[in-house]
Every structure is written in structure tokens, then in C-alpha cells.
C-alpha positions in Angstrom: -16.7 -14.3 -35.5 -18.3 -14.5 -38.9 -16.8 -12.7 -41.9 -13.5 -12.5 -43.8 -10.9 -11.9 -41.2 -8.0 -11.5 -43.6 -9.9 -8.9 -45.6 -10.8 -7.2 -42.4 -7.1 -7.0 -41.4 -6.1 -5.8 -44.8 -8.8 -3.1 -44.7 -8.7 -1.8 -41.1 -5.2 -3.0 -40.2 -3.7 -0.2 -42.2 -1.6 1.9 -39.8 -3.1 5.1 -41.0 -6.5 3.8 -39.7 -5.2 2.7 -36.3 -6.5 5.9 -34.7 -10.1 4.7 -35.5 -9.5 1.3 -34.0 -7.7 2.7 -30.9 -10.4 5.3 -30.1 -13.3 2.9 -30.6 -11.6 0.4 -28.3 -11.1 3.0 -25.7 -14.8 4.0 -25.8 -15.9 0.4 -25.6 -13.6 -0.3 -22.5 -14.6 3.0 -20.7 -18.3 2.4 -21.3 -18.6 5.6 -23.4 -20.9 6.2 -26.4 -19.5 4.4 -29.3 -21.7 6.1 -31.8 -20.3 9.5 -31.4 -18.5 10.9 -34.4 -14.7 10.4 -34.5 -12.7 13.3 -35.5 -8.9 13.6 -36.1 -8.0 17.3 -35.9 -4.5 17.2 -37.5 -4.4 14.3 -39.8 -1.3 13.5 -42.0 -1.8 13.4 -45.8 -1.6 9.6 -45.7 -4.4 9.4 -43.0 -6.6 11.7 -45.0 -6.2 9.8 -48.2 -6.6 6.3 -46.5 -10.0 7.4 -44.9 -11.2 8.7 -48.2 -10.4 5.4 -49.9 -12.2 3.5 -47.1 -15.3 5.6 -47.2 -15.3 6.1 -51.0 -15.6 9.8 -50.7 -13.5 12.9 -51.0 -12.0 14.4 -47.8 -11.4 18.1 -47.4 -8.0 19.1 -48.5 -7.2 20.7 -45.1 -8.4 20.7 -41.5 -9.8 17.8 -39.5 -11.3 14.6 -40.9 -14.1 12.6 -39.3 -16.2 9.5 -39.6 -19.4 8.3 -38.0 -19.1 4.8 -36.4 -22.5 4.0 -37.9 -21.0 4.4 -41.4 -18.2 2.0 -40.4 -20.9 -0.5 -39.1 -22.6 -0.4 -42.5 -19.4 -0.8 -44.4 -18.3 -3.8 -42.3 -21.6 -5.6 -42.5 -22.0 -4.9 -46.3 -18.5 -6.2 -47.0 -19.1 -9.2 -44.8 -15.9 -8.4 -42.8 -17.4 -9.1 -39.4 -20.7 -9.4 -37.5 -20.5 -5.7 -36.6 -18.3 -2.9 -35.5 -17.6 -4.3 -32.0 -16.8 -7.7 -33.4 -14.4 -6.1 -35.8 -12.6 -4.1 -33.1 -12.2 -7.4 -31.0 -10.8 -9.2 -34.1 -8.4 -6.5 -34.8 -7.1 -5.7 -31.2 -8.3 -8.4 -28.9 -11.2 -9.0 -26.6 -12.8 -6.0 -25.1 -12.6 -5.6 -21.3 -15.3 -3.5 -19.8 -13.0 -1.3 -17.7 -15.9 0.5 -16.1 -17.4 -2.7 -14.9 -14.0 -3.9 -13.9 -13.3 -0.8 -11.8 -16.7 -1.2 -10.3 -16.0 -4.7 -9.3 -12.6 -3.8 -7.8 -14.2 -0.9 -5.9 -16.8 -3.3 -4.4 -14.0 -5.8 -3.5 -11.9 -3.0 -1.7 -15.0 -1.7 0.0 -15.6 -5.3 1.3 -12.0 -5.4 2.6 -12.4 -2.1 4.5 -15.9 -3.0 5.6 -14.6 -6.2 7.2 -12.0 -4.3 9.1 -14.6 -1.8 10.4 -16.8 -4.7 11.5 -14.1 -6.4 13.5 -12.8 -3.1 15.0 -16.2 -1.3 15.4 -15.8 -0.8 19.2 -12.7 1.4 18.7 -13.2 5.0 17.5 -9.5 5.3 17.0 -9.4 2.2 14.8 -12.4 3.4 12.7 -10.6 6.8 12.1 -7.5 5.0 11.1 -9.4 2.7 8.6 -11.2 5.8 7.2 -7.8 7.3 6.5 -6.5 4.2 4.9 -9.5 4.0 2.7 -9.3 7.7 1.7 -5.5 7.9 1.2 -5.3 4.8 -1.0 -2.2 3.7 1.0 -3.3 0.0 1.2 -3.9 -0.2 -2.6 -0.5 1.4 -3.3 1.3 -0.9 -0.9 -0.5 -3.9 -2.3 0.3 -2.7 -5.9 -3.4 -2.7 -6.5 -3.7 -6.4 -6.0 -6.9 -7.0 -4.1 -5.8 -10.4 -2.7 -2.4 -8.9 -1.5 -4.4 -6.0 0.0 -6.8 -8.2 1.8 -3.9 -10.2 3.3 -2.2 -7.0 4.5 -5.4 -5.8 6.2 -6.2 -9.2 7.7 -2.7 -9.2 9.3 -3.0 -5.7 10.5 -6.4 -6.4 12.2 -5.0 -9.5 13.8 -2.1 -7.6 15.3 -4.4 -4.8 16.5 -6.5 -7.4 18.4 -3.4 -8.2 20.3 -2.8 -4.6 21.4 -2.0 -3.2 23.8 0.8 -5.6 24.7 2.6 -6.0 27.9 6.2 -5.7 27.0 6.3 -8.1 24.0 9.0 -7.6 21.4 8.1 -6.2 18.0 9.6 -9.2 16.2 7.4 -11.5 18.4 4.2 -9.6 17.5 5.2 -9.7 13.8 5.9 -13.4 13.9 2.6 -14.2 15.5 0.5 -11.9 13.5 2.1 -12.2 10.2 4.2 -15.4 10.3 7.3 -13.2 9.6 9.5 -11.7 12.4 10.6 -8.9 10.2 7.1 -8.0 8.9 7.1 -4.8 11.1 10.7 -3.8 10.1 10.9 -0.2 8.8 10.0 0.0 5.1 7.8 -3.1 5.2 4.1 -2.6 4.0 2.7 -3.9 7.3 4.9 -1.5 9.3 3.6 1.4 7.2 0.1 0.5 7.9 0.2 -0.2 11.6 2.5 2.6 12.6 -0.2 5.0 11.6 -2.6 3.2 14.1 -0.2 2.9 17.0 0.9 6.4 16.8 -2.7 7.6 17.2 -3.0 5.4 20.3 0.3 6.6 21.7 -0.2 10.2 20.9 2.9 10.4 18.8 2.8 13.0 16.0 6.0 12.2 14.2 6.3 8.4 14.0 8.6 8.7 10.9 11.7 9.3 13.0 13.6 6.4 14.7 12.7 7.7 18.2 9.1 8.5 17.2 8.7 4.9 15.9 10.1 3.5 19.1 7.8 5.7 21.2 4.7 4.8 19.1 5.2 1.1 19.6 6.2 1.5 23.3 2.9 3.4 23.8 1.0 0.2 23.0 3.4 -2.0 25.1 5.7 -3.2 22.4 9.5 -3.1 22.7 11.5 -2.0 19.7 14.7 -1.1 21.6 14.3 -1.7 25.4 17.6 -0.6 26.7 18.7 2.6 24.8 18.2 6.1 26.2 17.0 5.4 29.7 15.3 8.3 31.4 17.1 10.1 34.3 15.2 10.5 37.5 15.8 11.8 41.1 13.7 10.9 44.2 11.0 9.1 42.2 9.3 6.4 44.3 7.1 3.4 43.5 4.7 1.5 45.8 5.5 -1.9 44.3 7.4 -4.5 46.3 9.7 -6.2 43.9 13.5 -5.8 43.6 13.2 -3.0 40.9 10.8 -0.9 43.1 13.2 -1.4 46.0 16.2 -0.3 43.8 14.3 2.8 42.7 13.2 3.6 46.3 16.7 3.0 47.8 18.2 5.5 45.4 15.4 8.0 46.4 16.2 7.3 50.1 19.7 8.6 49.6 19.0 11.2 47.0 20.9 9.5 44.2 19.9 9.8 40.5 18.5 6.7 38.9 18.0 5.7 35.2 14.9 3.8 34.2 14.8 1.9 31.0 12.0 1.2 28.6 12.1 -2.5 29.4 11.5 -1.8 33.1 8.6 0.5 32.4 6.8 -1.7 29.9 7.4 -4.9 32.0 5.1 -3.5 34.7 8.0 -3.3 37.1 6.9 0.0 38.9 3.7 1.0 40.5 3.6 4.7 40.6 0.8 6.4 42.6 0.1 9.8 43.9 0.9 8.8 47.4 4.3 7.3 46.4 5.4 10.0 44.0 3.6 13.0 45.5 1.0 15.4 44.0 3.6 16.9 41.6 6.7 15.8 39.8 9.1 18.2 38.2 10.6 17.9 34.7 13.8 19.5 33.5 15.6 19.5 30.1 19.2 19.3 31.2 21.1 16.6 33.3 23.0 19.4 35.2 19.8 20.2 37.0 19.5 16.7 38.3 23.2 16.3 39.2 23.1 19.7 41.2 19.8 18.8 42.9 21.3 15.5 44.0 24.5 17.2 45.2 22.9 20.0 47.2 19.4 18.7 48.1 19.9 14.9 48.0 16.8 13.2 49.5 15.1 16.5 50.2 14.4 17.4 46.5 11.0 16.9 45.1 10.7 14.2 42.4 12.7 15.3 39.3 12.7 13.8 35.8 15.2 14.9 33.2 14.2 14.4 29.5 17.5 15.5 28.0 16.0 17.2 24.9 13.0 15.8 23.0 11.4 13.0 25.2 12.8 9.6 24.2 10.7 6.5 24.5 11.5 5.8 28.1 10.8 9.4 29.2 7.5 9.3 27.1 6.3 6.2 28.8 7.3 7.4 32.3 5.4 10.7 31.9 2.3 8.9 30.6 2.4 6.6 33.6 2.7 9.4 36.1 -0.1 11.3 34.4 -2.3 8.2 34.6 -1.5 7.9 38.3 -2.8 11.4 38.8 0.5 13.1 39.3 0.7 16.7 38.1 3.8 17.5 35.9 5.6 20.7 36.0 8.1 21.5 33.2 11.0 23.8 32.8 13.5 24.0 29.9 15.8 26.4 28.1 14.7 29.8 27.0 15.8 29.4 23.3 13.8 28.4 20.3 14.5 24.6 20.5 13.7 24.8 24.2 10.3 26.5 23.4 9.5 23.8 20.9 10.3 21.1 23.4 8.2 22.8 26.1 5.3 23.2 23.7 5.4 19.4 23.2 5.7 18.5 26.8 3.0 20.9 28.0 0.6 19.8 25.3 1.2 16.1 25.1 1.4 15.4 28.9 -0.8 18.3 30.1 2.1 19.6 32.1 2.1 23.1 33.8 5.0 25.6 33.0 7.6 25.8 35.7 9.2 29.2 35.8 8.6 29.6 32.1 6.6 32.8 31.9 7.5 36.0 30.1 8.2 37.6 33.5 10.5 34.7 34.6 12.4 35.3 31.3 12.7 39.0 31.9 14.0 38.5 35.4 16.6 36.1 34.3 20.3 37.2 33.6 21.3 37.9 30.0 22.6 34.8 28.2 24.1 34.1 24.8 22.7 35.5 21.6 19.3 34.0 20.6 19.5 32.3 17.2 17.1 30.5 14.9 13.5 30.8 13.8 11.0 32.2 16.4 8.5 29.8 17.9 5.3 30.7 19.6 5.1 29.5 23.2 1.6 27.8 23.6 1.3 28.7 27.3 2.4 32.4 27.2 2.5 34.1 23.8 4.0 37.2 25.4 7.1 35.1 26.1 7.9 34.8 22.4 7.5 38.6 22.0 9.9 39.3 24.8 12.4 36.7 23.5 12.4 38.3 20.1 12.9 41.8 21.6 15.6 40.9 24.1 17.4 38.4 21.8 18.9 36.4 24.6 19.0 32.6 25.0 18.9 31.7 28.7 19.6 28.1 29.7 18.4 26.3 32.8 21.9 26.4 34.4 21.5 30.3 34.6 18.6 30.1 37.0 19.6 26.8 38.8 19.4 28.4 42.2 15.8 29.3 41.6 14.9 25.8 40.3 16.7 24.2 43.4 14.7 26.5 45.7 11.5 25.3 44.1 12.4 21.6 44.5 13.3 22.1 48.1 10.2 24.1 48.9 7.9 21.6 47.2 9.2 18.9 49.5 8.8 21.1 52.6 5.2 22.0 51.6 4.3 18.4 51.1 5.7 17.4 54.4 3.8 20.3 56.1 0.5 19.3 54.4 1.0 15.7 55.7 1.3 16.9 59.3 -1.6 19.3 59.3 -4.4 18.4 61.8 -7.2 16.6 60.1 -5.1 15.4 57.2 
């Protein structure tokens, strides 16, 4: 810089002129027009007087004060305070950073990060949709604290793990250690977990991955174990075509009509081979364990295959139902006639393409009165009239109340399947 820096500081360093320096600096950094007139709408007496002395002219006694940057430029050059206005601003407040250019460069860098992800995962529409959401939401930038290098590393690790999915029963810590060099990188609350959970939930068809069970189910849906032994799914008379010891254990229980619990570990380790010929054309699903217990007690091995989800489907139930659907087995669902029951039924019917089993408005009307129906009404996706009748009748009817009908259906389904197998030409 040429000019008298000390004189410049004495002249423009006055705190009553700081508004001029501050606004000019902002314009320079933002790439705005620096020559536009500067106006201070509500100046203090000292600001008014100081600007008057600087420009050598009277200021209005009231109202706003203003100055043209071109007048400041002339003043600075004439007094040899600096090479020009920009030079003076930098001398007074530090080097000017072109924020617009910096933001443009940052945007290009982030676009390159997302572009690389799209290139690597271009064969997967699900992955491309996930990347588009990450780009639009700004999640990666926030998790990386707007550090491009940290964001690039986070995205590279996410892509590396996605390339290893679906897994075949590997542990979450194992996937994290291989993909990120840190066995805890996919723990709840970690940036990489927040990023990847959004992807695996899409693949697994899990809407609410923020809950503990939702997180387990989302990872389990891509073959990764978070908790392999908790909440096994209760079954009755379910059979597998496989020949290993676990298949035999399942089939032995079915032979004698004894309930059997299946863990997430067993399902993800590929221990069972469910087929339409081993299971049958249809498997039934209930909400309450009492149905399974009573079916085992009264029907034993003559009951149709029955699965109890015990409320919202846990990870093991979620995986089992998906495996049965992939095997071509139709699923039929029955649950409680109350609002939580309707919510669960909506989920099971929509997520697993199940058919309602004695869940129509007519079935409800023909059931005996139960306890008082409480809570917020929920529309049943398979029969809107059911919701209307439940509101009108105000009675909650649990599965146990129509147990005899459910058992009759389970017995009849087995007889019908047996008759079909023995028809001529079949």
C-alpha cells in the first residue's frame, strides 16, 4: 500500500465513521456495487458532525446523512492516504475476501462430492434418490460443520459401506470397522449413522428409522445385525425346505404343533429356506400370543401356519414376513379392533401386501361388544366403513373375543390345502 497509513487510521479509524468502513467492506465481500451511495438513516450527533468534518461540508441538522463512495475515493487519493478506496478499506480492516467467489468455489466443491457419489452409485435408483435428498437437505454440510474435506470423507465412507450392502448377517460394528476404520462409526448419534440410516431405511421399507426398533429393522433389512437375539418372532406350524439342523428344529416343532420362536440371527444367517411348497399358499398373522397358544393347544399340527407379531412388527417379524412374501406366500392378517390395532393393521397390510383376515366392517359388527373404545380414530386403509362403525359403536374388540372363529379358519385352511393336494390332476 502506498500513502500515509497513520493518517489514514487517524482519519477513517474514528469510531463514528466505522459504519462507512463496515458497509463498504460488506459490499466488497458480497460482490455488490461499491459505488452506490451510503446512507445512515438515524445517525447520532457525533456521527453527523464527524462526517461533516471529513467531507468539509455542512450536514442536515436532522434526518439521514449520506456520502458517495466516489467522493471518498477522491478524498483518499487527494490526501495521499492510500492508493484508492479498496486499498484503504483493506488497510483499515484487513484483506478483502470475495465471499461470492468463495461461496461459488465451495458450491462447486460440494457438487463434485455429490457428483462422485452419483457416478459410483448410478446403477441404483434408490441410491440416487437418497443422494438427491442429502444434497437438497444440506444434511452432509451440517454434519461436516461445512468443512468440505470432512464432508468428502463422510460421503466416501458412506459409499464404501453401501457397496458392501446387502450383507449376509454381518454385525453393524464389523461393517463400520471395515468401511470407516471405526467400529463405533455407525452408533446412534454419529454422523455416518445419520447418513446411512436414511439409505438403508429406504431399501428396507422402514418409515420410522428414528426409533430403536426401526433402526434395528432398517439395518436388518439389508442383512446387518444390530441386535440379533432380542424379540424373536413367535410362530406355529411354519416349515422350511432346508436340510440343516435349524430347519429340522423348525419342522420338528411343526410336526407336533408346538410354537417356535425364530431370532433375527437365524433369519439373517440364511438358516431357513421358506418356499410356497413348504409353507403353503397362505400364512396367517395375528397380533396376540394367546391366539398362537390356543391354536397349539386345540389344533396342534392341524393349524395353518401362524405368525404372531405381538404388536408393532419387531425386527425378526419384519424379516420373516419379507422372506415369506419373497417366497410367494400370501399373508393374511388379523388384529384387535381398537385404534392401536387399526394402526398396526394398516402397517402390516400396506408394508407386506397382506390381506385382511376377518377385519371387515361386517366382521366387527358381528363380534360381541367389548370394552369402551378410547383414543384418536384411525382410518382403516382396507375398509373405511370399519372406522365409521367403530366410531359409532364405540367398542374395542380384541382377538380373544372371536378366537373360535379364528381357530376355525386356521383349521379349515389346512383341510382345504390337503383336499387341493389330493384332487385328481393336481
